[in-house]
TILUM-954082 format. One line per field, with one value per atom (N, C-alpha, C): z, y, x; chain; residue in one letter; atom name. Coordinates in Angstrom, 2 decimals. Example, Ala and Ser with C-alpha at 12.3 -4.5 7.8 and 13.67 -1.06 7.14 Angstrom:
pz <- (7.80;7.80;7.80;7.08;7.14;7.87)
py <- (-5.69;-4.50;-3.30;-2.25;-1.06;0.03)
px <- (13.19;12.30;13.20;12.85;13.67;12.90)
ch <- (A;A;A;A;A;A)
aa <- (A;A;A;S;S;S)
at <- (N;CA;C;N;CA;C)
//
This chain:
pz <- (135.11;136.38;137.70;138.60;140.21;140.83;142.16;142.84;144.06;144.37;144.98;146.64;147.47;148.78;149.81;150.74;151.78;153.11;153.93;155.24;155.89;156.83;158.08;158.45;159.36;159.99;159.24;157.86;156.96;156.71;156.61;155.70;156.38;158.12;158.68;157.51;157.86;157.45;155.30;154.57;153.19;152.79;153.76;153.45;152.38;151.05;150.22;149.39;149.34;148.16;148.45;147.66;147.61;146.33;146.87;146.33;145.51;144.35;142.72;143.39;143.63;143.63;142.64;141.72;140.89;140.52;139.64;139.52;139.34;138.20;137.69;137.98;138.11;138.28;136.95;137.66;135.95;135.74;136.40;135.55;135.02;135.75;134.64;134.16;134.76;134.16;134.62;135.91;136.47;137.17;137.29;138.35;139.65;140.51;142.24;142.76;144.16;144.78;144.86;145.04;144.87;143.77;142.66;141.43;140.80;141.30;140.66;141.93;142.89;143.69;143.34;142.64;141.92;140.33;139.63;138.43;139.07;139.87;140.38;140.91;141.54;141.54;140.34;139.53;138.17;137.65;137.79;136.88;137.58;139.06;140.04;139.48;139.43;139.48;138.20;136.64;135.68;135.97;136.39;136.42;137.07;137.69;138.56;137.74;136.73;135.59;134.94;135.25;134.28;133.39;132.95;131.97;130.69;131.10;130.09;129.69;128.03;127.59;128.63;128.27;128.46;127.31;126.53;125.37;125.71;126.29;126.96;127.78;128.71;129.81;129.84;128.63;128.50;128.00;127.05;126.25;127.30;128.28;129.14;130.18;130.64;131.20;130.83;129.16;128.67;128.45;129.05;127.99;129.58;130.62;132.09;132.10;131.73;131.72;130.48;129.51;128.54;128.97;130.07;130.27;131.46;132.35;133.59;132.71;131.37;131.16;129.83;129.12;127.91;126.94;126.12;124.89;123.51;122.63;121.11;121.23;122.26;122.27;123.17;124.07;125.03;124.14;123.42;122.61;122.18;121.73;121.77;122.95;123.90;125.04;125.75;125.43;125.73;125.06;123.65;122.99;122.90;123.66;124.23;125.50;126.49;127.80;127.44;126.67;126.37;126.09;125.40;124.51;125.50;126.45;127.31;128.39;128.72;129.91;129.43;128.62;128.15;128.41;128.21;128.53;129.86;130.80;132.12;132.74;132.49;132.87;134.74;135.22;136.33;137.65;137.43;139.23;138.90;137.74;137.50;137.29;136.74;136.38;137.37;138.46;139.65;140.36;140.83;141.55;140.51;139.26;138.41;138.19;137.81;137.49;138.64;140.12;140.83;140.66;140.44;140.12;139.32;137.92;136.80;136.96;137.93;137.90;138.94;139.48;140.05;139.43;138.42;137.47;136.25;135.70;134.32;134.18;133.68;133.15;133.31;133.18;132.77;131.71;130.91;129.27;129.10;129.96;129.52;129.84;130.98;131.98;130.83;129.97;129.54;128.08;128.02;126.86;127.01;128.11;128.29;128.72;129.47;129.44;129.88;129.62;130.49;130.59;130.03;130.65;131.64;132.36;133.71;134.90;134.13;134.93;134.47;133.86;133.77;135.00;135.86;137.13;137.50)
py <- (85.63;84.68;84.86;84.61;84.85;84.18;84.10;83.65;84.49;83.46;84.55;83.59;85.02;85.01;86.23;85.53;86.27;85.87;86.65;86.60;86.24;85.20;84.93;86.07;86.74;88.21;88.90;89.22;90.13;89.51;88.23;88.00;88.53;88.66;89.62;90.75;91.52;92.80;92.73;91.91;91.77;91.03;90.16;89.10;88.19;88.50;87.12;87.73;88.84;89.75;88.97;88.74;88.26;88.83;88.78;89.43;88.79;88.81;88.25;88.68;87.85;87.88;87.38;87.99;87.80;86.52;85.83;84.66;85.04;86.42;86.88;88.25;88.43;90.22;91.19;91.96;92.96;93.60;93.61;94.62;93.83;92.63;91.61;90.30;90.08;88.84;87.88;87.59;86.09;86.04;84.26;84.05;84.30;84.81;84.81;83.73;83.84;82.72;81.51;81.95;80.54;80.02;81.00;80.12;79.56;80.03;78.92;77.86;77.54;76.62;75.46;76.03;74.91;74.28;75.08;74.90;74.02;73.99;73.16;71.58;71.74;70.84;69.65;70.60;69.89;69.20;70.02;69.36;67.97;68.24;67.01;65.70;66.17;65.17;64.13;65.28;64.84;63.75;64.02;63.17;61.79;61.57;60.47;59.50;60.06;59.26;58.29;57.04;55.79;55.47;56.11;55.87;56.72;57.55;58.84;57.98;58.40;58.40;59.64;59.64;60.43;62.25;61.77;62.94;63.29;62.74;63.19;63.68;63.39;64.14;65.60;65.44;67.01;67.67;67.11;68.19;68.58;67.65;67.96;69.20;68.95;69.69;71.32;71.25;72.37;73.05;72.26;72.68;73.63;72.74;73.53;74.91;75.48;77.00;77.96;76.76;77.66;77.68;77.07;76.67;77.93;78.13;79.50;80.87;80.86;82.39;81.74;83.40;83.32;83.47;82.48;83.04;82.44;82.33;82.10;80.55;80.34;78.51;77.80;78.57;78.05;77.44;77.59;76.51;74.79;75.18;73.69;72.95;73.92;73.12;72.17;72.87;72.11;71.27;71.07;70.02;69.17;68.98;68.10;67.53;68.62;67.80;66.77;67.43;66.59;65.08;65.32;63.94;62.99;63.61;62.90;62.38;63.12;63.07;61.58;61.60;59.91;58.64;59.24;57.89;57.68;58.67;58.79;57.94;58.20;57.42;58.39;57.67;58.46;58.48;57.03;57.51;58.58;58.28;59.75;60.86;60.64;62.32;62.96;62.10;62.96;63.95;63.78;64.39;65.57;65.53;66.46;67.88;66.85;67.64;68.97;68.64;69.42;70.68;70.31;71.02;71.78;71.13;71.96;73.23;72.74;73.56;74.95;74.80;75.66;76.54;76.18;76.36;77.33;76.73;76.97;78.49;79.52;80.56;80.07;81.37;81.49;80.66;81.41;81.10;79.72;79.14;77.45;76.45;76.98;76.19;75.91;77.10;76.97;76.07;76.25;75.41;73.76;73.61;72.09;71.57;72.22;71.45;70.39;69.29;67.87;67.34;67.66;67.02;67.70;68.26;68.67;67.60;66.94;66.44;64.78;64.58;62.64;61.84;62.28;61.84;61.51)
px <- (79.74;79.32;79.59;78.95;79.35;78.33;78.74;78.15;77.47;76.18;75.06;75.44;75.76;76.34;75.53;75.04;74.11;74.77;75.50;75.76;74.87;74.97;73.54;73.42;74.25;74.12;73.43;73.15;72.61;71.29;70.98;69.71;68.75;68.37;66.84;67.13;67.86;67.74;67.43;68.23;68.17;66.84;66.11;65.53;65.99;65.18;65.82;66.96;67.30;68.26;69.30;70.19;71.04;72.51;73.29;74.59;75.32;75.60;76.20;78.08;78.41;80.25;80.68;81.27;82.23;83.34;83.32;84.22;85.49;85.59;86.81;87.08;88.26;88.60;88.02;87.43;87.02;88.29;89.30;90.46;91.38;91.71;92.85;92.39;91.18;90.57;91.08;91.71;92.14;90.91;90.84;89.98;90.09;89.12;89.40;89.68;90.29;90.62;89.87;88.44;87.26;86.93;87.06;86.79;88.19;89.29;90.47;90.45;89.74;89.85;89.01;88.11;86.80;87.45;88.22;88.48;89.65;90.64;91.49;91.04;89.62;88.96;88.41;87.83;87.66;88.59;89.61;91.26;91.41;91.29;92.12;90.90;89.62;88.37;88.51;89.44;89.07;90.10;91.28;92.41;92.22;90.76;90.43;89.64;89.64;88.37;88.98;89.06;89.44;88.90;87.55;87.09;87.86;88.70;89.04;90.34;90.50;92.14;92.81;93.94;94.49;94.31;93.99;93.86;92.16;91.61;89.88;90.19;91.11;91.47;91.90;93.05;93.26;92.86;91.65;90.30;89.40;89.19;87.81;88.66;89.74;90.26;90.35;90.65;90.98;89.54;88.37;87.16;86.44;86.87;86.52;86.68;88.14;88.16;87.42;87.30;86.01;84.88;84.34;83.10;82.93;83.88;83.98;83.94;84.16;83.99;83.21;82.55;81.79;82.75;83.11;84.29;83.38;84.27;83.95;83.99;84.96;85.40;84.42;83.09;82.32;81.52;80.73;80.18;81.04;82.18;82.92;83.18;83.43;83.80;82.58;81.05;80.15;79.42;80.27;79.85;81.32;82.27;83.26;83.15;82.02;81.90;80.78;79.49;78.50;79.32;79.98;80.12;81.16;82.09;82.64;81.77;81.05;80.06;79.05;78.69;77.88;79.24;80.38;81.24;81.37;81.50;82.30;80.99;79.63;78.59;78.26;76.94;76.34;77.72;78.29;79.26;80.49;81.05;82.21;81.55;80.29;79.90;79.20;78.51;78.32;78.30;79.88;80.45;81.17;81.78;82.05;80.93;79.67;78.38;78.50;78.68;78.22;79.52;80.85;81.84;81.56;81.10;80.84;79.72;78.79;77.44;78.19;79.27;79.46;80.81;81.44;82.40;81.75;80.94;80.31;79.45;79.74;79.01;77.40;76.56;74.77;74.97;75.92;75.43;75.88;76.97;77.61;76.45;75.86;75.00;73.59;72.96;72.43;72.62;73.63;74.22;74.35;74.74;75.23;73.59;72.73;71.34;71.27;71.16;70.55;71.86;73.15;74.79;74.35;73.71;74.02;73.19;72.34;71.03;71.41;72.53;72.90;72.94;73.71;73.60;72.40)
ch <- (A;A;A;A;A;A;A;A;A;A;A;A;A;A;A;A;A;A;A;A;A;A;A;A;A;A;A;A;A;A;A;A;A;A;A;A;A;A;A;A;A;A;A;A;A;A;A;A;A;A;A;A;A;A;A;A;A;A;A;A;A;A;A;A;A;A;A;A;A;A;A;A;A;A;A;A;A;A;A;A;A;A;A;A;A;A;A;A;A;A;A;A;A;A;A;A;A;A;A;A;A;A;A;A;A;A;A;A;A;A;A;A;A;A;A;A;A;A;A;A;A;A;A;A;A;A;A;A;A;A;A;A;A;A;A;A;A;A;A;A;A;A;A;A;A;A;A;A;A;A;A;A;A;A;A;A;A;A;A;A;A;A;A;A;A;A;A;A;A;A;A;A;A;A;A;A;A;A;A;A;A;A;A;A;A;A;A;A;A;A;A;A;A;A;A;A;A;A;A;A;A;A;A;A;A;A;A;A;A;A;A;A;A;A;A;A;A;A;A;A;A;A;A;A;A;A;A;A;A;A;A;A;A;A;A;A;A;A;A;A;A;A;A;A;A;A;A;A;A;A;A;A;A;A;A;A;A;A;A;A;A;A;A;A;A;A;A;A;A;A;A;A;A;A;A;A;A;A;A;A;A;A;A;A;A;A;A;A;A;A;A;A;A;A;A;A;A;A;A;A;A;A;A;A;A;A;A;A;A;A;A;A;A;A;A;A;A;A;A;A;A;A;A;A;A;A;A;A;A;A;A;A;A;A;A;A;A;A;A;A;A;A;A;A;A;A;A;A;A;A;A;A;A;A;A;A;A)
aa <- (M;M;M;G;G;G;H;H;H;Q;Q;Q;V;V;V;V;V;V;S;S;S;E;E;E;S;S;S;L;L;L;R;R;R;P;P;P;R;R;R;L;L;L;G;G;G;S;S;S;E;E;E;L;L;L;R;R;R;V;V;V;V;V;V;P;P;P;A;A;A;Y;Y;Y;C;C;C;P;P;P;D;D;D;C;C;C;G;G;G;K;K;K;P;P;P;F;F;F;P;P;P;W;W;W;T;T;T;A;A;A;E;E;E;R;R;R;I;I;I;K;K;K;A;A;A;A;A;A;H;H;H;D;D;D;L;L;L;I;I;I;Q;Q;Q;E;E;E;M;M;M;D;D;D;E;E;E;L;L;L;T;T;T;P;P;P;E;E;E;E;E;E;K;K;K;T;T;T;R;R;R;L;L;L;S;S;S;E;E;E;S;S;S;V;V;V;A;A;A;E;E;E;L;L;L;A;A;A;Q;Q;Q;D;D;D;S;S;S;P;P;P;Q;Q;Q;T;T;T;P;P;P;V;V;V;A;A;A;V;V;V;A;A;A;R;R;R;V;V;V;K;K;K;K;K;K;I;I;I;A;A;A;M;M;M;K;K;K;V;V;V;G;G;G;K;K;K;E;E;E;G;G;G;W;W;W;G;G;G;V;V;V;F;F;F;Q;Q;Q;K;K;K;I;I;I;L;L;L;T;T;T;D;D;D;V;V;V;A;A;A;S;S;S;D;D;D;A;A;A;A;A;A;K;K;K;K;K;K;M;M;M;L;L;L;G;G;G;D;D;D;A;A;A;L;L;L;T;T;T;I;I;I;A;A;A)
at <- (N;CA;C;N;CA;C;N;CA;C;N;CA;C;N;CA;C;N;CA;C;N;CA;C;N;CA;C;N;CA;C;N;CA;C;N;CA;C;N;CA;C;N;CA;C;N;CA;C;N;CA;C;N;CA;C;N;CA;C;N;CA;C;N;CA;C;N;CA;C;N;CA;C;N;CA;C;N;CA;C;N;CA;C;N;CA;C;N;CA;C;N;CA;C;N;CA;C;N;CA;C;N;CA;C;N;CA;C;N;CA;C;N;CA;C;N;CA;C;N;CA;C;N;CA;C;N;CA;C;N;CA;C;N;CA;C;N;CA;C;N;CA;C;N;CA;C;N;CA;C;N;CA;C;N;CA;C;N;CA;C;N;CA;C;N;CA;C;N;CA;C;N;CA;C;N;CA;C;N;CA;C;N;CA;C;N;CA;C;N;CA;C;N;CA;C;N;CA;C;N;CA;C;N;CA;C;N;CA;C;N;CA;C;N;CA;C;N;CA;C;N;CA;C;N;CA;C;N;CA;C;N;CA;C;N;CA;C;N;CA;C;N;CA;C;N;CA;C;N;CA;C;N;CA;C;N;CA;C;N;CA;C;N;CA;C;N;CA;C;N;CA;C;N;CA;C;N;CA;C;N;CA;C;N;CA;C;N;CA;C;N;CA;C;N;CA;C;N;CA;C;N;CA;C;N;CA;C;N;CA;C;N;CA;C;N;CA;C;N;CA;C;N;CA;C;N;CA;C;N;CA;C;N;CA;C;N;CA;C;N;CA;C;N;CA;C;N;CA;C;N;CA;C;N;CA;C;N;CA;C;N;CA;C;N;CA;C;N;CA;C;N;CA;C;N;CA;C;N;CA;C;N;CA;C;N;CA;C;N;CA;C;N;CA;C;N;CA;C;N;CA;C;N;CA;C;N;CA;C;N;CA;C;N;CA;C)
//
C-alpha cells in the first residue's frame, strides 16, 4: 500500500504520471511517519465514538492496524469494521471512513467495499 504523490512543480513534466509512496518501510516493516499519523488519527477518533463500548473501541483500534497491511488477519478486521460501522451510523462513520480510506491497503479496501460508502 502507498500513497500517490506528485509535486506541483513536477506535474508539467510528468503529466498525469503518479509516484507511489510506500506506507511501510520495506526493510523493517515499520510504518512511515505519514502512515503512523493516519493510524493514530484513527485510534483517536475511535475513542470519541460514544456509540461504542470500550471492548468495541479496542477491537476496532486493533483492526485498523490489520487493515493497513495485508495479513491473514485482514479479513477478520474487515468483518469487525463492517459490523461496527453499522452501529456507529453516518455521522460517526463519515470522518472515520476518510481516515480508513487513507490507511487501508488496497486489498482491505476491496474487502470493505460498501462499508467505505455508508456515510
